[in-house]
PDB file of N, CA, C and O in Angstrom:
ATOM      1  N   UNK A   1     -32.322  46.782   0.518  1.00  0.00           N
ATOM      2  CA  UNK A   1     -32.009  46.261  -0.425  1.00  0.00           C
ATOM      3  C   UNK A   1     -31.917  45.009  -0.892  1.00  0.00           C
ATOM      4  O   UNK A   1     -30.876  44.976  -1.549  1.00  0.00           O
ATOM      5  N   UNK A   2     -32.628  43.577  -0.919  1.00  0.00           N
ATOM      6  CA  UNK A   2     -31.535  42.372  -0.526  1.00  0.00           C
ATOM      7  C   UNK A   2     -30.859  42.021  -2.301  1.00  0.00           C
ATOM      8  O   UNK A   2     -31.560  42.444  -3.220  1.00  0.00           O
ATOM      9  N   UNK A   3     -30.116  41.599  -2.510  1.00  0.00           N
ATOM     10  CA  UNK A   3     -29.678  41.416  -4.817  1.00  0.00           C
ATOM     11  C   UNK A   3     -29.421  39.765  -3.998  1.00  0.00           C
ATOM     12  O   UNK A   3     -29.492  39.356  -2.839  1.00  0.00           O
ATOM     13  N   UNK A   4     -29.142  39.248  -5.155  1.00  0.00           N
ATOM     14  CA  UNK A   4     -29.464  38.533  -5.145  1.00  0.00           C
ATOM     15  C   UNK A   4     -28.663  37.106  -5.481  1.00  0.00           C
ATOM     16  O   UNK A   4     -29.311  36.611  -6.403  1.00  0.00           O
ATOM     17  N   UNK A   5     -27.656  36.305  -5.187  1.00  0.00           N
ATOM     18  CA  UNK A   5     -25.991  35.575  -4.928  1.00  0.00           C
ATOM     19  C   UNK A   5     -26.482  34.536  -5.499  1.00  0.00           C
ATOM     20  O   UNK A   5     -27.453  34.013  -4.952  1.00  0.00           O
ATOM     21  N   UNK A   6     -26.026  34.036  -6.572  1.00  0.00           N
ATOM     22  CA  UNK A   6     -25.724  33.689  -7.392  1.00  0.00           C
ATOM     23  C   UNK A   6     -24.669  32.401  -5.823  1.00  0.00           C
ATOM     24  O   UNK A   6     -24.163  32.796  -4.773  1.00  0.00           O
ATOM     25  N   UNK A   7     -24.767  30.271  -6.631  1.00  0.00           N
ATOM     26  CA  UNK A   7     -24.383  29.617  -6.410  1.00  0.00           C
ATOM     27  C   UNK A   7     -23.244  29.312  -5.687  1.00  0.00           C
ATOM     28  O   UNK A   7     -23.015  28.753  -4.614  1.00  0.00           O
ATOM     29  N   UNK A   8     -22.180  30.158  -7.118  1.00  0.00           N
ATOM     30  CA  UNK A   8     -21.094  30.226  -6.479  1.00  0.00           C
ATOM     31  C   UNK A   8     -21.198  31.633  -5.702  1.00  0.00           C
ATOM     32  O   UNK A   8     -20.892  31.138  -4.617  1.00  0.00           O
ATOM     33  N   UNK A   9     -21.321  32.526  -5.500  1.00  0.00           N
ATOM     34  CA  UNK A   9     -21.108  33.353  -5.101  1.00  0.00           C
ATOM     35  C   UNK A   9     -21.678  33.044  -3.229  1.00  0.00           C
ATOM     36  O   UNK A   9     -21.522  33.520  -2.105  1.00  0.00           O
ATOM     37  N   UNK A  10     -22.053  32.458  -3.603  1.00  0.00           N
ATOM     38  CA  UNK A  10     -22.711  31.496  -2.237  1.00  0.00           C
ATOM     39  C   UNK A  10     -21.280  30.195  -1.400  1.00  0.00           C
ATOM     40  O   UNK A  10     -20.965  30.390  -0.226  1.00  0.00           O
ATOM     41  N   UNK A  11     -20.839  29.409  -1.932  1.00  0.00           N
ATOM     42  CA  UNK A  11     -20.533  28.546  -1.674  1.00  0.00           C
ATOM     43  C   UNK A  11     -18.430  29.769  -1.312  1.00  0.00           C
ATOM     44  O   UNK A  11     -17.479  29.289  -0.695  1.00  0.00           O
ATOM     45  N   UNK A  12     -18.443  30.632  -1.698  1.00  0.00           N
ATOM     46  CA  UNK A  12     -17.541  31.003  -2.029  1.00  0.00           C
ATOM     47  C   UNK A  12     -15.706  31.126  -3.256  1.00  0.00           C
ATOM     48  O   UNK A  12     -14.508  31.407  -3.202  1.00  0.00           O
ATOM     49  N   UNK A  13     -16.626  30.739  -4.024  1.00  0.00           N
ATOM     50  CA  UNK A  13     -15.742  29.977  -5.168  1.00  0.00           C
ATOM     51  C   UNK A  13     -15.356  31.191  -5.954  1.00  0.00           C
ATOM     52  O   UNK A  13     -16.305  31.975  -5.915  1.00  0.00           O
ATOM     53  N   UNK A  14     -14.146  31.779  -6.803  1.00  0.00           N
ATOM     54  CA  UNK A  14     -13.893  32.116  -8.076  1.00  0.00           C
ATOM     55  C   UNK A  14     -14.911  32.121  -8.525  1.00  0.00           C
ATOM     56  O   UNK A  14     -15.667  31.160  -8.673  1.00  0.00           O
ATOM     57  N   UNK A  15     -15.110  33.469  -8.872  1.00  0.00           N
ATOM     58  CA  UNK A  15     -15.609  33.654 -10.754  1.00  0.00           C
ATOM     59  C   UNK A  15     -14.783  34.192 -11.490  1.00  0.00           C
ATOM     60  O   UNK A  15     -14.962  34.068 -12.701  1.00  0.00           O
ATOM     61  N   UNK A  16     -13.677  34.921 -11.031  1.00  0.00           N
ATOM     62  CA  UNK A  16     -12.880  35.463 -12.234  1.00  0.00           C
ATOM     63  C   UNK A  16     -12.202  34.542 -11.979  1.00  0.00           C
ATOM     64  O   UNK A  16     -11.466  34.344 -11.012  1.00  0.00           O
ATOM     65  N   UNK A  17     -12.577  33.542 -13.416  1.00  0.00           N
ATOM     66  CA  UNK A  17     -10.992  32.800 -13.998  1.00  0.00           C
ATOM     67  C   UNK A  17     -10.696  33.355 -15.563  1.00  0.00           C
ATOM     68  O   UNK A  17     -11.534  34.185 -15.917  1.00  0.00           O
ATOM     69  N   UNK A  18      -9.883  33.116 -16.347  1.00  0.00           N
ATOM     70  CA  UNK A  18     -10.009  33.372 -17.195  1.00  0.00           C
ATOM     71  C   UNK A  18      -9.871  32.609 -18.335  1.00  0.00           C
ATOM     72  O   UNK A  18      -8.779  32.049 -18.418  1.00  0.00           O
ATOM     73  N   UNK A  19     -10.844  32.367 -19.474  1.00  0.00           N
ATOM     74  CA  UNK A  19     -11.439  32.344 -20.356  1.00  0.00           C
ATOM     75  C   UNK A  19     -10.569  33.134 -21.630  1.00  0.00           C
ATOM     76  O   UNK A  19     -10.426  34.357 -21.595  1.00  0.00           O
ATOM     77  N   UNK A  20      -9.972  32.249 -22.822  1.00  0.00           N
ATOM     78  CA  UNK A  20     -10.169  33.228 -24.547  1.00  0.00           C
ATOM     79  C   UNK A  20     -11.007  32.244 -25.188  1.00  0.00           C
ATOM     80  O   UNK A  20     -11.830  31.501 -24.654  1.00  0.00           O
ATOM     81  N   UNK A  21     -10.729  32.326 -26.241  1.00  0.00           N
ATOM     82  CA  UNK A  21     -12.077  32.066 -27.934  1.00  0.00           C
ATOM     83  C   UNK A  21     -11.448  33.396 -29.104  1.00  0.00           C
ATOM     84  O   UNK A  21     -10.877  34.485 -29.154  1.00  0.00           O
ATOM     85  N   UNK A  22     -11.884  32.635 -29.667  1.00  0.00           N
ATOM     86  CA  UNK A  22     -11.312  33.348 -30.670  1.00  0.00           C
ATOM     87  C   UNK A  22     -12.667  32.557 -32.719  1.00  0.00           C
ATOM     88  O   UNK A  22     -12.851  31.397 -33.087  1.00  0.00           O
ATOM     89  N   UNK A  23     -12.933  33.243 -33.050  1.00  0.00           N
ATOM     90  CA  UNK A  23     -14.037  32.974 -34.079  1.00  0.00           C
ATOM     91  C   UNK A  23     -13.616  33.553 -35.791  1.00  0.00           C
ATOM     92  O   UNK A  23     -13.199  34.693 -35.998  1.00  0.00           O
ATOM     93  N   UNK A  24     -13.787  32.714 -36.683  1.00  0.00           N
ATOM     94  CA  UNK A  24     -13.734  33.190 -37.927  1.00  0.00           C
ATOM     95  C   UNK A  24     -14.874  33.260 -38.852  1.00  0.00           C
ATOM     96  O   UNK A  24     -15.843  32.506 -38.938  1.00  0.00           O
ATOM     97  N   UNK A  25     -14.717  33.805 -39.203  1.00  0.00           N
ATOM     98  CA  UNK A  25     -15.923  33.989 -40.308  1.00  0.00           C
ATOM     99  C   UNK A  25     -15.722  34.407 -41.651  1.00  0.00           C
ATOM    100  O   UNK A  25     -15.442  35.551 -42.010  1.00  0.00           O
ATOM    101  N   UNK A  26     -15.945  33.021 -42.647  1.00  0.00           N
ATOM    102  CA  UNK A  26     -15.460  32.856 -43.543  1.00  0.00           C
ATOM    103  C   UNK A  26     -16.481  33.408 -45.228  1.00  0.00           C
ATOM    104  O   UNK A  26     -16.394  32.648 -46.192  1.00  0.00           O
ATOM    105  N   UNK A  27     -17.057  34.276 -45.316  1.00  0.00           N
ATOM    106  CA  UNK A  27     -17.622  34.514 -46.896  1.00  0.00           C
ATOM    107  C   UNK A  27     -17.101  33.934 -48.106  1.00  0.00           C
ATOM    108  O   UNK A  27     -16.463  34.558 -48.954  1.00  0.00           O
ATOM    109  N   UNK A  28     -17.433  32.585 -48.153  1.00  0.00           N
ATOM    110  CA  UNK A  28     -16.834  31.794 -49.754  1.00  0.00           C
ATOM    111  C   UNK A  28     -17.662  32.914 -50.788  1.00  0.00           C
ATOM    112  O   UNK A  28     -16.900  33.729 -51.308  1.00  0.00           O
ATOM    113  N   UNK A  29     -19.076  33.052 -51.138  1.00  0.00           N
ATOM    114  CA  UNK A  29     -19.339  33.468 -52.069  1.00  0.00           C
ATOM    115  C   UNK A  29     -18.401  34.459 -52.138  1.00  0.00           C
ATOM    116  O   UNK A  29     -17.926  34.310 -53.264  1.00  0.00           O
ATOM    117  N   UNK A  30     -17.817  35.429 -51.592  1.00  0.00           N
ATOM    118  CA  UNK A  30     -17.525  36.921 -51.464  1.00  0.00           C
ATOM    119  C   UNK A  30     -15.950  35.999 -51.933  1.00  0.00           C
ATOM    120  O   UNK A  30     -15.562  36.789 -52.794  1.00  0.00           O
ATOM    121  N   UNK A  31     -15.198  35.226 -51.913  1.00  0.00           N
ATOM    122  CA  UNK A  31     -13.651  35.334 -51.449  1.00  0.00           C
ATOM    123  C   UNK A  31     -14.146  34.665 -53.343  1.00  0.00           C
ATOM    124  O   UNK A  31     -13.844  35.339 -54.328  1.00  0.00           O
ATOM    125  N   UNK A  32     -14.851  33.391 -53.457  1.00  0.00           N
ATOM    126  CA  UNK A  32     -14.118  33.039 -55.131  1.00  0.00           C
ATOM    127  C   UNK A  32     -14.829  33.931 -56.503  1.00  0.00           C
ATOM    128  O   UNK A  32     -14.546  33.875 -57.700  1.00  0.00           O
ATOM    129  N   UNK A  33     -15.953  34.830 -55.695  1.00  0.00           N
ATOM    130  CA  UNK A  33     -16.979  35.702 -56.739  1.00  0.00           C
ATOM    131  C   UNK A  33     -17.854  34.612 -57.251  1.00  0.00           C
ATOM    132  O   UNK A  33     -17.870  34.536 -58.479  1.00  0.00           O
ATOM    133  N   UNK A  34     -18.680  33.639 -56.525  1.00  0.00           N
ATOM    134  CA  UNK A  34     -19.921  33.167 -56.868  1.00  0.00           C
ATOM    135  C   UNK A  34     -21.145  33.658 -56.539  1.00  0.00           C
ATOM    136  O   UNK A  34     -21.150  34.490 -55.632  1.00  0.00           O
ATOM    137  N   UNK A  35     -22.247  33.345 -57.065  1.00  0.00           N
ATOM    138  CA  UNK A  35     -23.659  33.502 -56.698  1.00  0.00           C
ATOM    139  C   UNK A  35     -24.232  32.133 -55.510  1.00  0.00           C
ATOM    140  O   UNK A  35     -25.314  31.914 -54.966  1.00  0.00           O
ATOM    141  N   UNK A  36     -23.276  31.634 -55.491  1.00  0.00           N
ATOM    142  CA  UNK A  36     -24.047  30.410 -53.851  1.00  0.00           C
ATOM    143  C   UNK A  36     -23.299  31.717 -52.635  1.00  0.00           C
ATOM    144  O   UNK A  36     -22.362  32.462 -52.348  1.00  0.00           O
ATOM    145  N   UNK A  37     -24.461  31.252 -52.353  1.00  0.00           N
ATOM    146  CA  UNK A  37     -24.768  32.269 -50.645  1.00  0.00           C
ATOM    147  C   UNK A  37     -24.320  31.615 -50.011  1.00  0.00           C
ATOM    148  O   UNK A  37     -25.280  30.851 -49.917  1.00  0.00           O
ATOM    149  N   UNK A  38     -23.623  31.203 -49.431  1.00  0.00           N
ATOM    150  CA  UNK A  38     -22.662  29.683 -48.787  1.00  0.00           C
ATOM    151  C   UNK A  38     -21.596  30.986 -47.779  1.00  0.00           C
ATOM    152  O   UNK A  38     -20.892  31.869 -48.271  1.00  0.00           O
ATOM    153  N   UNK A  39     -21.874  30.603 -45.880  1.00  0.00           N
ATOM    154  CA  UNK A  39     -20.859  31.410 -45.330  1.00  0.00           C
ATOM    155  C   UNK A  39     -21.115  30.211 -44.688  1.00  0.00           C
ATOM    156  O   UNK A  39     -22.102  29.491 -44.536  1.00  0.00           O
ATOM    157  N   UNK A  40     -19.228  30.184 -44.145  1.00  0.00           N
ATOM    158  CA  UNK A  40     -18.966  29.864 -43.121  1.00  0.00           C
ATOM    159  C   UNK A  40     -18.206  30.574 -41.890  1.00  0.00           C
ATOM    160  O   UNK A  40     -17.382  31.475 -42.045  1.00  0.00           O
ATOM    161  N   UNK A  41     -18.697  29.910 -40.330  1.00  0.00           N
ATOM    162  CA  UNK A  41     -18.021  30.104 -39.044  1.00  0.00           C
ATOM    163  C   UNK A  41     -17.684  28.869 -38.287  1.00  0.00           C
ATOM    164  O   UNK A  41     -18.393  27.865 -38.216  1.00  0.00           O
ATOM    165  N   UNK A  42     -16.914  28.990 -37.917  1.00  0.00           N
ATOM    166  CA  UNK A  42     -15.637  29.053 -36.418  1.00  0.00           C
ATOM    167  C   UNK A  42     -15.618  29.701 -35.780  1.00  0.00           C
ATOM    168  O   UNK A  42     -15.441  30.918 -35.813  1.00  0.00           O
ATOM    169  N   UNK A  43     -15.858  28.797 -34.808  1.00  0.00           N
ATOM    170  CA  UNK A  43     -15.482  29.790 -33.003  1.00  0.00           C
ATOM    171  C   UNK A  43     -14.729  28.254 -32.105  1.00  0.00           C
ATOM    172  O   UNK A  43     -14.736  27.027 -32.196  1.00  0.00           O
ATOM    173  N   UNK A  44     -14.299  29.062 -31.480  1.00  0.00           N
ATOM    174  CA  UNK A  44     -13.776  28.102 -30.904  1.00  0.00           C
ATOM    175  C   UNK A  44     -13.335  28.856 -29.038  1.00  0.00           C
ATOM    176  O   UNK A  44     -12.499  29.752 -28.917  1.00  0.00           O
ATOM    177  N   UNK A  45     -13.932  28.380 -28.079  1.00  0.00           N
ATOM    178  CA  UNK A  45     -13.426  28.733 -26.195  1.00  0.00           C
ATOM    179  C   UNK A  45     -13.036  27.151 -25.561  1.00  0.00           C
ATOM    180  O   UNK A  45     -13.240  25.946 -25.414  1.00  0.00           O
ATOM    181  N   UNK A  46     -12.270  28.423 -25.346  1.00  0.00           N
ATOM    182  CA  UNK A  46     -10.746  27.208 -23.906  1.00  0.00           C
ATOM    183  C   UNK A  46     -11.153  28.074 -22.411  1.00  0.00           C
ATOM    184  O   UNK A  46     -10.923  29.283 -22.389  1.00  0.00           O
ATOM    185  N   UNK A  47     -11.540  27.645 -21.630  1.00  0.00           N
ATOM    186  CA  UNK A  47     -12.918  27.911 -20.722  1.00  0.00           C
ATOM    187  C   UNK A  47     -11.891  26.439 -19.191  1.00  0.00           C
ATOM    188  O   UNK A  47     -11.426  25.301 -19.131  1.00  0.00           O
ATOM    189  N   UNK A  48     -12.141  27.742 -18.302  1.00  0.00           N
ATOM    190  CA  UNK A  48     -11.721  26.268 -16.505  1.00  0.00           C
ATOM    191  C   UNK A  48     -13.151  26.911 -16.468  1.00  0.00           C
ATOM    192  O   UNK A  48     -13.817  27.946 -16.500  1.00  0.00           O
ATOM    193  N   UNK A  49     -13.130  24.684 -16.320  1.00  0.00           N
ATOM    194  CA  UNK A  49     -14.772  23.524 -15.644  1.00  0.00           C
ATOM    195  C   UNK A  49     -15.299  24.438 -13.954  1.00  0.00           C
ATOM    196  O   UNK A  49     -14.470  24.668 -13.074  1.00  0.00           O
ATOM    197  N   UNK A  50     -16.241  24.683 -13.879  1.00  0.00           N
ATOM    198  CA  UNK A  50     -16.214  25.332 -12.738  1.00  0.00           C
ATOM    199  C   UNK A  50     -16.456  24.247 -11.206  1.00  0.00           C
ATOM    200  O   UNK A  50     -17.326  23.378 -11.275  1.00  0.00           O
ATOM    201  N   UNK A  51     -15.939  24.342 -10.390  1.00  0.00           N
ATOM    202  CA  UNK A  51     -15.528  23.574  -9.669  1.00  0.00           C
ATOM    203  C   UNK A  51     -16.683  24.040  -8.124  1.00  0.00           C
ATOM    204  O   UNK A  51     -16.691  24.989  -7.340  1.00  0.00           O
ATOM    205  N   UNK A  52     -17.327  23.091  -8.250  1.00  0.00           N
ATOM    206  CA  UNK A  52     -18.354  23.220  -7.249  1.00  0.00           C
ATOM    207  C   UNK A  52     -18.040  22.727  -5.842  1.00  0.00           C
ATOM    208  O   UNK A  52     -18.622  23.022  -4.798  1.00  0.00           O
ATOM    209  N   UNK A  53     -16.708  21.687  -6.080  1.00  0.00           N
ATOM    210  CA  UNK A  53     -16.510  20.973  -4.497  1.00  0.00           C
ATOM    211  C   UNK A  53     -14.894  21.665  -4.066  1.00  0.00           C
ATOM    212  O   UNK A  53     -14.027  21.608  -4.937  1.00  0.00           O
ATOM    213  N   UNK A  54     -14.666  22.087  -3.167  1.00  0.00           N
ATOM    214  CA  UNK A  54     -13.669  22.444  -2.786  1.00  0.00           C
ATOM    215  C   UNK A  54     -12.615  21.414  -2.947  1.00  0.00           C
ATOM    216  O   UNK A  54     -11.532  21.902  -3.271  1.00  0.00           O
ATOM    217  N   UNK A  55     -12.632  19.857  -2.782  1.00  0.00           N
ATOM    218  CA  UNK A  55     -12.021  18.901  -2.318  1.00  0.00           C
ATOM    219  C   UNK A  55     -11.003  18.036  -4.072  1.00  0.00           C
ATOM    220  O   UNK A  55     -10.147  17.164  -4.221  1.00  0.00           O
ATOM    221  N   UNK A  56     -11.797  18.964  -5.005  1.00  0.00           N
ATOM    222  CA  UNK A  56     -11.399  18.618  -6.238  1.00  0.00           C
ATOM    223  C   UNK A  56     -11.546  19.615  -7.322  1.00  0.00           C
ATOM    224  O   UNK A  56     -12.417  19.430  -8.172  1.00  0.00           O
ATOM    225  N   UNK A  57     -10.699  20.760  -7.380  1.00  0.00           N
ATOM    226  CA  UNK A  57     -10.484  21.688  -7.894  1.00  0.00           C
ATOM    227  C   UNK A  57      -9.240  21.592  -8.700  1.00  0.00           C
ATOM    228  O   UNK A  57      -8.448  22.533  -8.758  1.00  0.00           O
ATOM    229  N   UNK A  58      -8.985  20.018  -9.570  1.00  0.00           N
ATOM    230  CA  UNK A  58      -8.506  20.041 -10.675  1.00  0.00           C
ATOM    231  C   UNK A  58      -8.900  19.255 -12.668  1.00  0.00           C
ATOM    232  O   UNK A  58      -8.597  18.486 -13.581  1.00  0.00           O
ATOM    233  N   UNK A  59      -9.784  20.313 -12.114  1.00  0.00           N
ATOM    234  CA  UNK A  59     -10.446  18.730 -13.742  1.00  0.00           C
ATOM    235  C   UNK A  59      -9.484  20.242 -14.829  1.00  0.00           C
ATOM    236  O   UNK A  59      -8.789  21.246 -14.672  1.00  0.00           O
ATOM    237  N   UNK A  60     -10.107  19.425 -15.848  1.00  0.00           N
ATOM    238  CA  UNK A  60      -9.152  20.246 -17.129  1.00  0.00           C
ATOM    239  C   UNK A  60     -10.485  21.029 -17.646  1.00  0.00           C
ATOM    240  O   UNK A  60     -11.633  20.957 -17.207  1.00  0.00           O
ATOM    241  N   UNK A  61      -9.810  22.023 -19.033  1.00  0.00           N
ATOM    242  CA  UNK A  61     -10.980  22.957 -18.943  1.00  0.00           C
ATOM    243  C   UNK A  61     -11.842  22.834 -20.303  1.00  0.00           C
ATOM    244  O   UNK A  61     -11.416  22.163 -21.242  1.00  0.00           O
ATOM    245  N   UNK A  62     -12.640  23.275 -20.340  1.00  0.00           N
ATOM    246  CA  UNK A  62     -13.676  23.451 -21.055  1.00  0.00           C
ATOM    247  C   UNK A  62     -13.216  23.360 -23.285  1.00  0.00           C
ATOM    248  O   UNK A  62     -13.465  24.514 -23.635  1.00  0.00           O
ATOM    249  N   UNK A  63     -12.914  22.853 -24.115  1.00  0.00           N
ATOM    250  CA  UNK A  63     -12.912  23.071 -24.067  1.00  0.00           C
ATOM    251  C   UNK A  63     -13.345  22.733 -26.476  1.00  0.00           C
ATOM    252  O   UNK A  63     -13.026  21.887 -27.312  1.00  0.00           O
ATOM    253  N   UNK A  64     -14.392  24.372 -26.452  1.00  0.00           N
ATOM    254  CA  UNK A  64     -15.125  24.159 -27.334  1.00  0.00           C
ATOM    255  C   UNK A  64     -15.853  24.074 -28.215  1.00  0.00           C
ATOM    256  O   UNK A  64     -17.044  23.861 -27.986  1.00  0.00           O
ATOM    257  N   UNK A  65     -15.442  24.192 -29.339  1.00  0.00           N
ATOM    258  CA  UNK A  65     -15.429  23.629 -31.369  1.00  0.00           C
ATOM    259  C   UNK A  65     -17.071  24.152 -31.598  1.00  0.00           C
ATOM    260  O   UNK A  65     -18.021  23.681 -30.974  1.00  0.00           O
ATOM    261  N   UNK A  66     -17.162  25.183 -32.590  1.00  0.00           N
ATOM    262  CA  UNK A  66     -18.317  24.908 -33.131  1.00  0.00           C
ATOM    263  C   UNK A  66     -18.232  25.363 -34.944  1.00  0.00           C
ATOM    264  O   UNK A  66     -17.603  26.211 -35.577  1.00  0.00           O
ATOM    265  N   UNK A  67     -19.150  24.370 -35.271  1.00  0.00           N
ATOM    266  CA  UNK A  67     -18.570  24.709 -36.720  1.00  0.00           C
ATOM    267  C   UNK A  67     -20.831  26.049 -37.336  1.00  0.00           C
ATOM    268  O   UNK A  67     -21.820  26.414 -36.701  1.00  0.00           O
ATOM    269  N   UNK A  68     -20.475  26.124 -38.409  1.00  0.00           N
ATOM    270  CA  UNK A  68     -21.687  26.618 -38.779  1.00  0.00           C
ATOM    271  C   UNK A  68     -21.787  26.969 -39.657  1.00  0.00           C
ATOM    272  O   UNK A  68     -21.525  28.162 -39.810  1.00  0.00           O
ATOM    273  N   UNK A  69     -22.274  26.087 -40.931  1.00  0.00           N
ATOM    274  CA  UNK A  69     -23.068  26.765 -42.249  1.00  0.00           C
ATOM    275  C   UNK A  69     -24.319  27.463 -42.721  1.00  0.00           C
ATOM    276  O   UNK A  69     -25.365  26.895 -43.033  1.00  0.00           O
ATOM    277  N   UNK A  70     -24.056  28.964 -42.739  1.00  0.00           N
ATOM    278  CA  UNK A  70     -25.057  29.256 -43.795  1.00  0.00           C
ATOM    279  C   UNK A  70     -25.588  29.155 -45.348  1.00  0.00           C
ATOM    280  O   UNK A  70     -24.716  29.330 -46.199  1.00  0.00           O
ATOM    281  N   UNK A  71     -26.862  28.905 -45.790  1.00  0.00           N
ATOM    282  CA  UNK A  71     -26.962  29.368 -47.025  1.00  0.00           C
ATOM    283  C   UNK A  71     -27.531  30.589 -46.631  1.00  0.00           C
ATOM    284  O   UNK A  71     -28.456  30.586 -45.819  1.00  0.00           O
ATOM    285  N   UNK A  72     -27.034  31.774 -47.169  1.00  0.00           N
ATOM    286  CA  UNK A  72     -28.070  33.122 -46.650  1.00  0.00           C
ATOM    287  C   UNK A  72     -28.846  33.752 -48.129  1.00  0.00           C
ATOM    288  O   UNK A  72     -28.160  34.120 -49.082  1.00  0.00           O
ATOM    289  N   UNK A  73     -30.900  33.825 -48.146  1.00  0.00           N
ATOM    290  CA  UNK A  73     -31.043  34.014 -48.466  1.00  0.00           C
ATOM    291  C   UNK A  73     -31.715  35.158 -49.125  1.00  0.00           C
ATOM    292  O   UNK A  73     -31.897  35.149 -50.342  1.00  0.00           O
TER     293      UNK A  73
END
């Protein structure tokens, strides 16, 4: 049986890179003892940018920040 091969595996680059991130969930409703159903989430991820060219592998890391505000019904 033939297994599908991804583009990165086919051109020979490593897929084992170190990444890290964290998330924070703030339940505003419970912190201030309010009836306002508000929740704030913050996420951060830092990962190496994949290189598709052997001649240039010095790209800076991706840094992704996400802020989500939920109004819960």
